[in-house]
C-alpha positions as CSV (number, residue, x, y, z in Angstrom):
1,M,3.3,0.1,14.3
2,P,6.6,2.0,14.4
3,A,7.9,3.5,17.7
4,M,8.8,7.2,17.5
5,P,12.5,7.4,16.8
6,N,14.7,9.9,18.6
7,L,14.7,13.1,16.6
8,P,16.8,16.3,17.1
9,V,13.7,18.4,17.1
10,P,11.5,17.8,20.3
11,L,7.8,17.8,20.1
12,P,6.7,20.4,22.7
13,V,3.6,20.4,24.9
14,A,0.7,22.1,23.1
15,P,-1.8,23.5,25.8
16,R,-4.2,25.1,23.4
17,T,-5.3,23.1,20.3
18,E,-8.8,22.4,18.9
19,P,-9.4,18.6,18.6
20,A,-9.7,18.5,14.8
21,R,-6.5,20.5,14.4
22,L,-4.9,18.4,17.1
23,C,-5.7,15.2,15.2
24,R,-4.4,16.6,12.0
25,R,-1.0,17.5,13.6
26,V,-0.6,14.3,15.5
27,A,-1.3,12.4,12.2
28,Q,1.0,14.5,10.1
29,A,3.8,13.8,12.5
30,A,3.1,10.1,12.6
31,L,2.1,9.1,9.1
32,A,5.3,9.6,7.2
33,A,7.1,7.4,9.7
34,L,4.3,4.8,9.4
35,A,4.4,4.8,5.5
36,C,7.1,2.3,5.1
37,S,5.2,-0.3,7.2
38,V,3.3,-1.3,4.0
39,L,6.4,-1.9,2.0
40,P,7.8,-5.4,1.6
41,G,11.0,-5.9,3.5
42,G,10.5,-2.6,5.5
43,A,12.9,-1.7,8.3
44,A,12.7,-3.6,11.6
45,W,11.4,-0.6,13.5
46,A,8.3,-0.8,11.2
47,Q,7.0,-3.7,13.3
48,A,7.6,-2.0,16.7
49,A,5.1,-0.9,19.4
50,P,2.5,1.9,18.6
51,M,3.9,5.4,18.5
52,V,2.8,7.6,21.4
53,V,3.1,11.4,21.0
54,Q,4.2,13.8,23.7
55,P,1.5,14.6,26.2
56,L,-0.9,17.5,25.1
57,V,-2.1,19.5,28.1
58,V,-5.7,20.6,28.0
59,D,-7.1,24.0,29.1
60,G,-8.6,23.4,32.5
61,A,-11.7,25.4,31.6
62,N,-12.8,22.8,29.2
63,G,-14.0,19.7,31.2
64,P,-16.0,16.8,30.1
65,G,-19.2,18.6,30.5
66,S,-18.3,21.6,28.5
67,G,-19.4,20.1,25.1
68,S,-16.8,20.1,22.4
69,A,-13.2,19.8,23.3
70,R,-12.0,23.2,22.2
71,V,-8.6,23.8,23.7
72,G,-7.4,27.0,21.9
73,E,-4.6,27.8,19.6
74,S,-1.2,26.1,19.5
75,P,1.8,28.1,20.5
76,L,4.2,26.1,18.4
77,P,6.2,28.1,15.8
78,P,4.9,27.4,12.4
79,D,8.4,26.2,11.1
80,L,8.8,23.7,13.9
81,E,5.8,21.5,12.8
82,S,7.0,21.6,9.3
83,T,10.6,20.7,10.2
84,L,9.3,17.8,12.3
85,R,7.1,16.6,9.4
86,V,10.0,16.8,7.0
87,Q,12.3,14.8,9.2
88,L,9.7,12.0,9.5
89,E,9.1,12.0,5.8
90,Q,12.8,11.7,5.2
91,L,12.9,8.7,7.6
92,A,10.0,7.0,5.8
93,L,11.7,7.7,2.5
94,S,15.0,6.2,3.6
95,S,13.2,3.0,4.8
96,S,11.0,2.7,1.6
97,Q,14.1,3.1,-0.6
98,Q,15.6,0.1,1.1
99,A,12.6,-1.9,0.5
100,L,11.7,-0.8,-3.0
101,P,14.6,0.5,-5.1
102,G,13.6,3.5,-7.2
103,V,11.4,5.2,-4.6
104,S,12.2,8.9,-4.7
105,R,9.8,10.6,-2.4
106,V,6.8,10.2,-0.1
107,E,3.8,12.5,0.2
108,I,1.1,12.3,2.8
109,E,-2.2,14.1,2.6
110,V,-4.2,14.2,5.9
111,G,-8.0,14.5,5.4
112,Q,-10.6,16.1,7.8
113,L,-12.4,14.7,10.7
114,D,-16.2,14.8,10.7
115,P,-17.0,18.3,11.8
116,R,-20.0,17.0,13.8
117,L,-17.7,15.2,16.2
118,R,-17.6,16.5,19.8
119,L,-14.6,15.1,21.5
120,A,-13.8,15.3,25.2
121,P,-10.6,17.0,26.2
122,C,-7.5,14.7,26.0
123,Q,-4.0,15.0,27.3
124,R,-2.4,12.2,25.3
125,V,-3.5,11.1,21.9
126,E,-2.1,7.9,20.3
127,P,-2.2,7.2,16.5
128,Y,-2.4,3.6,15.4
129,L,-3.1,1.6,12.3
130,P,-6.4,-0.2,12.3
131,S,-6.4,-4.0,11.7
132,G,-6.4,-4.9,8.0
133,V,-5.6,-1.3,6.9
134,R,-2.6,-0.7,4.6
135,L,-0.8,2.7,4.4
136,W,-1.1,2.7,0.7
137,G,-3.1,5.1,-1.4
138,R,-6.5,6.0,0.3
139,A,-6.5,4.7,3.8
140,R,-7.2,5.7,7.4
141,I,-5.5,5.8,10.8
142,G,-7.0,5.7,14.2
143,L,-6.6,8.3,16.8
144,R,-7.5,7.4,20.4
145,C,-7.5,9.3,23.6
146,V,-5.4,7.4,26.1
147,Q,-5.2,9.9,28.9
148,G,-8.3,12.1,29.6
149,P,-11.6,12.2,31.5
150,T,-13.5,10.5,28.7
151,P,-11.7,8.0,26.3
152,W,-12.5,8.4,22.6
153,N,-11.5,6.8,19.3
154,V,-11.8,8.3,15.9
155,Y,-10.7,7.5,12.3
156,L,-8.9,10.0,10.1
157,P,-8.9,9.6,6.3
158,I,-5.5,9.9,4.7
159,T,-3.9,9.6,1.2
160,V,-0.4,8.1,1.0
161,R,1.6,8.7,-2.2
162,I,4.9,6.9,-2.8
163,F,6.7,8.1,-5.9
164,G,9.3,6.1,-7.7
165,K,10.7,5.2,-11.1
166,A,8.6,3.1,-13.5
167,W,7.7,2.9,-17.2
168,V,5.0,5.3,-18.5
169,A,3.1,5.7,-21.8
170,G,5.0,8.1,-24.1
171,A,1.7,8.9,-25.8
172,T,-2.0,8.0,-25.2
173,L,-2.4,4.3,-26.0
174,A,-5.8,2.8,-27.0
175,T,-7.3,-0.4,-25.7
176,G,-6.2,-3.3,-27.8
177,A,-2.9,-1.7,-28.8
178,T,0.2,-3.9,-28.9
179,L,3.0,-2.3,-27.0
180,G,6.3,-1.7,-28.7
181,A,9.6,-0.6,-27.3
182,G,9.0,3.0,-28.4
183,D,5.7,3.3,-26.6
184,L,7.3,3.3,-23.1
185,V,9.5,6.0,-21.5
186,A,11.0,6.2,-18.0
187,G,9.1,8.4,-15.6
188,E,8.1,9.1,-12.0
189,V,4.9,7.5,-10.9
190,D,2.8,7.3,-7.7
191,W,3.3,3.6,-6.9
192,A,0.3,3.7,-4.4
193,E,-2.2,5.2,-6.8
194,D,-3.4,1.7,-7.7
195,A,-3.2,-1.7,-6.2
196,S,-1.8,-3.3,-9.3
197,P,2.0,-3.4,-9.6
198,L,3.8,-1.0,-12.0
199,V,5.8,-2.2,-15.0
200,T,9.5,-1.8,-13.9
201,D,11.0,-3.8,-16.7
202,P,10.0,-3.1,-20.3
203,E,10.2,-6.8,-21.1
204,Q,7.2,-7.2,-18.9
205,A,5.1,-5.2,-21.4
206,I,6.7,-5.2,-24.8
207,G,4.6,-7.3,-27.2
208,R,1.7,-7.4,-24.8
209,T,-1.9,-6.2,-25.6
210,L,-3.5,-3.4,-23.7
211,A,-6.6,-4.3,-21.8
212,R,-7.6,-0.6,-21.3
213,R,-6.6,2.8,-22.4
214,V,-3.5,4.4,-21.0
215,T,-3.0,8.1,-21.2
216,S,0.3,9.9,-22.0
217,G,2.5,10.0,-18.9
218,Q,0.5,7.4,-17.0
219,G,2.3,4.5,-15.5
220,V,1.7,1.2,-17.2
221,R,0.6,-1.4,-14.7
222,L,0.3,-5.2,-15.0
223,A,-3.5,-4.8,-14.8
224,D,-3.4,-2.7,-17.9
225,L,-2.1,-5.7,-19.9
226,K,-4.2,-8.6,-21.2
227,P,-2.9,-11.8,-19.8
228,R,-0.8,-14.0,-22.1
229,Q,-2.5,-17.1,-23.4
230,W,0.1,-19.8,-23.0
231,F,-2.0,-22.6,-24.5
232,A,-5.5,-23.4,-25.6
233,A,-8.1,-25.9,-24.5
234,G,-7.2,-29.4,-25.7
235,D,-3.4,-28.7,-25.9
236,T,-1.0,-31.2,-24.2
237,V,0.6,-29.4,-21.3
238,K,3.3,-30.2,-18.6
239,L,2.2,-30.3,-15.1
240,V,4.9,-29.5,-12.5
241,A,4.7,-29.8,-8.7
242,A,7.7,-29.0,-6.4
243,G,8.3,-28.8,-2.7
244,P,11.1,-29.3,-0.2
245,G,13.2,-32.2,-1.4
246,F,11.0,-33.2,-4.4
247,S,9.8,-32.3,-7.8
248,I,7.1,-34.1,-9.8
249,S,6.1,-33.6,-13.5
250,A,3.4,-35.2,-15.7
251,S,1.7,-34.5,-18.9
252,G,-2.0,-33.9,-19.4
253,Q,-4.6,-32.3,-21.5
254,A,-5.7,-28.7,-20.9
255,M,-9.5,-28.4,-20.2
256,G,-9.4,-24.6,-20.8
257,H,-7.3,-21.9,-22.2
258,G,-4.2,-21.2,-20.3
259,L,-4.2,-17.5,-19.4
260,E,-1.1,-16.3,-17.5
261,G,-1.4,-16.4,-13.8
262,Q,-4.9,-17.9,-13.9
263,S,-6.2,-21.3,-12.8
264,V,-6.8,-24.0,-15.3
265,R,-7.8,-27.6,-15.0
266,V,-5.8,-30.5,-16.6
267,R,-7.0,-34.0,-17.4
268,V,-4.2,-36.4,-16.4
269,G,-3.8,-40.1,-17.4
270,D,-5.9,-42.8,-15.7
271,G,-7.1,-42.5,-12.1
272,D,-9.0,-44.9,-10.0
273,G,-11.2,-47.2,-11.9
274,G,-9.5,-46.3,-15.2
275,R,-11.0,-42.8,-15.2
276,P,-8.8,-39.8,-15.9
277,R,-7.9,-37.5,-13.0
278,V,-8.4,-33.7,-13.1
279,V,-5.8,-31.6,-11.5
280,S,-6.0,-27.8,-11.1
281,G,-3.0,-25.6,-11.5
282,V,-1.9,-22.1,-12.6
283,A,-0.7,-21.3,-16.1
284,T,2.8,-20.0,-15.9
285,G,4.5,-20.5,-19.2
286,D,4.4,-22.0,-22.7
287,R,2.2,-25.1,-22.2
288,L,3.3,-25.2,-18.6
289,V,1.0,-25.6,-15.5
290,E,2.3,-25.2,-11.9
291,V,0.4,-27.2,-9.2
292,R,0.5,-25.2,-6.0
293,P,-0.5,-26.1,-2.5
């Protein structure tokens, strides 16, 4: 989790803020800086310690026994919060651009806490990324009270949008259509809208068949394309295995169709007792199977 970098605009103490509003503001300040932590090759600070916000002073009239943790209105100027958020989003954008060339902007939408929650007053709230959660598309962050009469921990839904250049459909394309060069145009797409990678090189898609309908302006993703069939069951294929300091190849007979990126079994020569051996690998090219550890 990234540590809060030094910023020219300080985060003042907020003595009067309702818990739900407090969580939204803490998250809005933190999430943009956290966004780059999901990007491959992100900046080094993306792996730093959890970010801790400035202490938030609670109205003394609201103790642990007072029910919900209502602590009034924030005295912060409206433009201060927006300025801080913009700075953090710019920081996340800079980091994401280094990791994924073509990223143009980052948007973060913060959801709502369950209105039934009744949280004890808290002087310091720490945002963190729960184990196994990626800041990509629909996700959530944790918010925990680390300084207050009663510790608490809640989860806040978020939507992370990371926009960048990709190839989109120039017109609506039907399932089963074969893509030609004229079907694709350059456009800006939310990379985090779907887990499947976007097509960033037209050669990845031209000549391929669509597995599902793609509407005009929609980014074309690898999951939208039917996998190539590199060979058929019964074809003679080449098996390749490589590692540090060695490379081995052999020929065999495919026991199934070789669909791109999918596992296939290959019958190879004679094994123990004169019986053929069966080896599993991944179809990676024309009559080519790669054996992986």
